N, C-alpha and C positions, 0 to 999 in steps of 0.2 A: 462386714465393715469392721467389726472388732478385731477379727483375725488379721485383716490387712493392716489395721492401725498398730497392732502389737508387733507385726512383722517389721513395719517401718521403724518403730521405736527400737527394736532389737538391732536392725541394720544400722541405725544412727549411732547407737551405743557402741557397736563394734567398730564403726568407722572412727569414733572419737577415741577409742582405746588404742587403736593400732598405732597412731603417731606417738602416743605416750609410751607404748611398749618399745617402739623403735628408739625413743629417747633413752629409756632405761638400758637397753642393750648397748647403745652408744656410750652411755656413762660408764658401764661396766668394762667395756673393752678399751676405753680411752686410757685406762690406767695400766694396761698390760705391760708396756715398756718399763714403767717404774717398779711394778711388782716382780717381773721376771728378770729385770736388769742385774741385780746383785748376783744371782746364780749364773746367768748367761755370761756376764762379763768376767766373772771369776774363772769360768771355764775357758774363756778366750785368753785371759792372762796366763793361765796355767799352760795352755798349748803354745803360746808364743814366748813366754819368759820363764816358765817353770815355777812361777810364784803367783798363787791365787790372790794375794793381798793387793797386787797391782790392779786388779779389777775394781777395787774401791776408788782408784784414781779416775776411772771412767765414770763411775756413778757420781763422784764429787763434781766432775766437770759438767755432767748433765744437770745436776741439781743447781749449781751456781749459775749456769746459763739460764735456767728457768727463773731464778730470782731476778736476774738482770733484764730478761726479755719480757717479763709478764706485763708490766705497765705500758711500755712503749708499744708493744704489739696489740694490747687490748684497746688502746686509744684509736687504732685504725678503724675499729668497728663503728665509730661515730659517723663515718663518711662512706662506708662500704657495706654491702649486704652481709649480715651476720653469718648465715649458713654458708655462703660462698667463700667468705674469708676463713671460716672454720675448716672447710675442705682444703683450702690452699695451705693452711698451716699444717694440717695432717699429712698432706702430700710431701711437704718439706721434711717432716719428721720421718716419714716412710722411706723417702729417698736416702736420707742420711743414715738411717739404720740399715737399709739395704746395702749402702756403700760400705758400712762396717763389715757386714757379712762377706762381701766380695773381697775386701781388704784382708780379712782374716784368712780367707781361702788362698790368697796369693802371698801371704806372709809379709804384708806391708809393715813398715816400722810402727811401733806401738804408739808413738806420739801422734800419728795421723788418726788413730782410733779415738784418742782423747778429743782432738779437734772436731771430728765428725759427731761424737757424742754431745759436745757442746752445742752444735747446730741443732741436733735432734731435741735436746732438752730446752732450748730457748723458746720453743713454741708451747711447751706444756702448760704453763700458767695461763696464757691468753686463751688457749684452746679450751681449758676448763671453764674460764670465765664466759666465753661465748656460749658453750654448751649449757651451762647453768642458767644463763639469762634466757635461753630459749624455753626453759621449763615454764616460765610465767605465761607463755602463750599457749601452752598445751594443757594446763590444768587450772581450775579456779583456785583462788587464794585459800578457800576452806579446805582444800585437799592437798595443799603444798606439804604439810608435815608428813602425810602418808607417802607422798611421792618421794620425798627426801629420805624417809625411813627405808623404803624399798631400795633406793639408790645406794644407801649406806650398806645395806645387807649384801647387795650384789657386789659392791666394791670390796667388802671383806672376803667374799667368796673368791673374787679375782685374786686377791693377795694370798689366798691359800692355794689355789690351783695353778696360777701362773708359774711360780717357782718349780712346782712339780713337773709341769709340761716342759719348762726350759731344761730341767735336769734330765728328763727322759730323752728329749731330742738331742741334748748336748752329748749324750753317750755316743750317738752316731757321729756327730761333728759339732764343735762349738759354733762354727759358721751357720749351721742349720738352726741352732738354738736362737741366734740373733735374727735370722731370717724369719723364723716362726713368730718371734716377738714383733717384728716389723709388720708382718701380714696381719696378725691379730690386732695390733695397734692401729692399723689402717681401717678397720671395720667401721668406725664411726663415720668416716667420710661417705660410706655407702648407706649406712643405716639412719643417719640423722634426718629427721623430717625436713622436707624442703621448705615448708612454710607453716607458720603458726598464726593463723588468722582468727583464732578463737577470741583473742583479746585485742584491745586497741594498741597500736604500736607506741613505743616510747617517744616522748617529745624530744626531737633532735637538738633543740636550741634552748632547753631549760638550763638555768644557771645553778650553781652550787658546787661546793667542794666535796670530794669523796672522802677526805681524811678529817672528819670531825673527831672530837675526843671520844665519842661513843664508839665509832668504828675502830679507832685505834685501840681501845680497850678490848674489843672482841677479837681483833687481830692478835693482840698480845696473848689472850686466852688460847687462841688457836695455835700460836707458836709454842706456848708452854705445853699444850696437849700433844703437839707433834713431838716435842722433846721427850715427853713422858713415854709415849708409845715407842719411839726410837730407842729409848734407853733399854727397853726389854728386847726389841728386835735386833739392834746392833750389839747389845751387850749379852745376848743369850749364850754365846759360846763362853764368854768370860764367866758368866754366872754358873754354867755347867762345870767348868774347870774348878771354880771356887769351892763347889760342893763335892769335888772328887769324881765327877762323871766324865765320860768321854765327850769330845766336842759334838759328835753326832746327836747326842741326847739334849742338845740345846732346844730341840723342838718341845720339850716338856714345859718350856716357858712361852714359846711363841704360839703354839697351837691353842692352848687354853685362852690366850689373849684374843686370837682371831675368832674362836668359837663364841666367846663372850661378846665380841663385837657384833657378830651375826645375830645373836639373841637380842642385843640392844637395838639393832636396826629393825628387827621384826616387831619389837615392842613399840617403837615409834610409829611404824606403819599401821599397827593395829589400833592404837589409841587415837591417832590422827589429831593430836592437840599439841599446841605449842606450850612449853613449860613456863611457869612463873619465875620471877627472879629468885624466889626462895628455893625452888626446886633446882634451878641452875646452880645456885651457890652450893647446895648440898651435893650435886653431881660433881662440881669442881673439887669439893672436899673429899669425895670418894676417890677421885683420880689421884689427888695428893696423897691420900692414905695408901693407895696401892703402890706408888713409887716409894713411899716411906718404908713400907714393909720390905720391899726389895733392897733398899739401902741398908736396912738393919742387918741383913744376911743372917737371920736367925735360923732358918732351916729351908729345905727345898719346899716343903708344904706351905710355909708362910710366904715364900717368894712367889710360888704359883698362885696363891690367893691374891697377892698383890697384882699379878698379871691379870687375873680374872676381874678384879675390881676396876682396874684401869680400862680394860677392854669393854666392860659392861656399860660404861657411860660415854664411850667414844662416839657412837652414832647419835645418841640424843644430843650431846653437846654440839657435834658437827651440824646437825639439823638446825639447832637453835641459832648458831652463829650465822648460818646461811640465811635464815629467815630475818634475823636482825639486819644484816647488810641489805637484804632485799627491801626492807622497810625504810632504812635510814639513808641509803645512797640515792642521789638524784637519778631519775629514770634513765637518762642518757649515759650515766656512768656505772650502771650496774655490772656490765661485763668487766669493767676495770676493778670494781669492788670485789667481785668473785675471784678475779685473777689475784688480787692482793690476798684474799683469804687462802688460796692455794699456796701463794708465796710465803705467807706467814707460817704455814705448816712446814714448808720446806726449810725455812730458816730455823725452826725448832729442831728439825732433823739434823741440820748441819751443826747446830750448837751441841746437841747431844753427841753426835759423832766426834766432834773435836774434843769434847770433854772426855769421852771414853778413850780417845787416842792419845791424849796428852796427860791425863790424870789417872790416879788409881781408880779401880772400879768403885770402891766405897765413896771416894771423893766425888767422882762423876755422878753417881746416883744421888748423892746428897745435894749437889748443885742443881740437878733437875728437880729434886724435891722442893728446893727453895724457890725455884721458878713457879712451880705449881701453887705453893703456899702463898706466894706474893700475889698472883692474879686472883686467887680465891679470896684473899683479904680485901683486895680492891673491889671486887664485886660485892662482897659482904658489907663493905663500908658504904657503898652506894645504897644497898638495901636498907641498912640501918638509918641512913639519912632520909630514906623515903623518897628518893628522887626517881623520876621516870622520864622517858623520852617521848618526844613526838618526832616523826620523821624529819631528818635534817637538823635536829638540834644537837647540842654538844653535851648532853647528859647521857646516862646509860639507859638502854631500852628496857622497858618492862613489857607492855603488851603492844604498844606502837602499831595499832591497827593490824594485828596478826590474828589468825584464826585461833579460837579457843574451844 
């Protein structure tokens, strides 16, 4: 009897873990096009125009389309099955990326590639929102921080490995690099769990606005954090040149940032607890300090330290923002809220990219530092005032029914 009972429990536990594992694999592969895109599209631009910088135009088109498409597409989920709609969006992205690969092979005009990239990018924000909203049905609230920490770790690994894969395949053909990106990016359509019946479904007719002041603040923090990380990733070559190194040595800034991000994700998954407002304020201050050290341009070692500091709090802050939006957004608008979270991060990347493209390196890094300091002071001010949220209110969240 005991043996049979233990075997049944083991089987049930494995059955419960399998959908969550599939979700984590879906989450990791969802971001392959964004991670591999800069390298793959640079190789495409080089083969068609002889100028790698034109690959940035494809990434800009993809990112801007994500910003524009996130909210409209995420609102479709209120009336359609979430998993089915997620798969449709991923099919659209896969077809668009596949069309880019074919177009590169046939030497189609470069402007067509930009248009196809915009179609592919338009679904990214909504797809992330739908996938994140599914997590609530696959794990209890007490284990959400751990699940998000694992997701952040896998995401950081994706952003390390995907460019390497794109570069290696791109040696054979830039079209193959884009095709590989499309195939790997389509994996979530096959991996995502078909149903999450572990929890009650969201109420489809609940009322409430998704953009409360609380949510806007955490979106602003996500945008500032996205800008901080992008300042290192986009500005890595410029930083290397500033210190007299070859452009290829830009990895001395990006790799430590990614490794620190992986460690931060592991830390979140191990402690499985949501942070207090004080801890979050300190983490924002650490990220602000990291960008400040880079803006100071004191030495390579100090700049690398800044990258490590920035990366070390990236996953904990991302998990916190996600949990806050989970708690504060109306149940039927969660997918939209998570899409906005991804969009806010993309806006930060765009702002950092524009600053680095139009301003001097020092001025651009200083501008990003000011963004981080501003949001840190906002959160610290709410902490000083002692305010706290309840779900759906217009104040800044503290614990708001989150696991501790």
